[in-house]
Structure formats: C-alpha cells, structure tokens
N, C-alpha and C positions, 0 to 999 in steps of 0.2 A: 308652680315651682316647688320642688321639694327642698326643705330646709333641714339640715342636720340637727340632731338634738342638742349638740354642743353650742351651735350658733343660736338656737332657740333659747337655751338657758342664759346665754350672754344677753340676749335681747330682753328677756323677762326680768333680769336683774336691774335693768335701767328703765324699763317702760313705766313702772308705777311712779317713780320719782319725777320723771319727765312729764308724765300726765298731770301730776300735781302742780309742777312748775307751769305748764301750759295753762291750766285753769287759773292759777294765781295771776300770771301775766295778763291773761285776757281780762280778768276782773279789773286790774289796775288800769290798763290802757282804755278799755271800754268806758270806764268812769272818768277818765281824764282827757281823752282826745276830743277834738272838735267834732261837732255833729256831722260835718261833711267829709271827715277823714274816714278811712276804711282800715280796720284792723283784721288780720287773718293770721292764725297760728295753727301749727300742726305738729304732731308727734310722728316720727318716722315709722312706717309700717314694717313688719317683719321681713317681707320679701325685699324691700329696698335696703334694709339694714344688711341682710345677707349678701346681696349683690355688691354693696359697698365694701364689705369685709373681704369678699372674694378677690377684689382688685389687689389686696395686700398692701395698700398704701396707708391704712388707718389702723390704729390700735382699737380694739373693741370697746375698751372702757374710756376712750378719749375721742369719740366721734363728735366732731364739732357741731353737727347739725341734727342730732337726735331730736331735739326740739328746735323749731325755727319759727319766726314770725315776721310779718311784714306790716308796716304802717304806710298807707298810701295817702298822700296829701294832694290838694287840688292843683298846685302848680309849684314851680321852682322856688318862688319866694317864700313858701311855707316850710321849706326844708329846714331852715335854721331853727324855726320854732319847734318843729318836730324833733330835731336833735336835742334841743333843750329839754323837751318832755322826756325823751329816752334817758337823758342824763339824770333826771330826777329819780328814776327807779333803778338805773343800771350804772355800773362802772364800765365805761367803754375801754376795752383793752386793745381791740383791733377794729378797723373800719374798712369795709370794701364797698366801693373802690376807695383807695387811700385818698384820692382827690375827688371831691364830690362833683367836679365838673368834667371828669373823664370816666369812661366805663368801657368795658370790652364789647 
C-alpha cells in the first residue's frame, strides 16, 4: 500500500510517544499481573493508520487505538480483579462493552 507523505508525517508525529507508552504499560502490567494472565500490547502500523484515516471518521491526532493492549484472564471470575488492576494504573473514562456481561 502506498501511503502519502502527509499521512506518514502524521503517523510519525504520534509513533514515538505511543511506542514509549506501550513500553511503559507493558512494564507495569507484566510486573503486576498474575502469572497465568496474558498481556499483549501493540502500536498501530503505518498502513493500518492510513486505512483508518481514509475512512474519514477519525481525526488524525485523536485516533483512539494508536496504542492498544489486552489483558487476558483465566475465566469470568477474574475479570473484576483484572479491572481493579487496570484502575491502579489507569483512569477509566470509557469501557467497551459498557456492560461486562454483554458484547457484540
């Protein structure tokens, strides 16, 4: 996929700070999670960033998932404990799904 220089510049402006964020969050969660939980984080790749911008639904400097991560727990009963751990390090402004017992 060819990416225009203007989109590449927008991506580059955000990549470094999000990479540092990803490294920091990984360090926090890897050190605090239970051994049988699984943590995975990623910084959006240039091609994915460009595709998302081309839809026209997102502002380039407010992309909600430039950095994203997942914490996988062993079963439903561990979700509350995992949420408490997340709240130690993060201020939760939005949650998806809104109700933890419903999903798409």
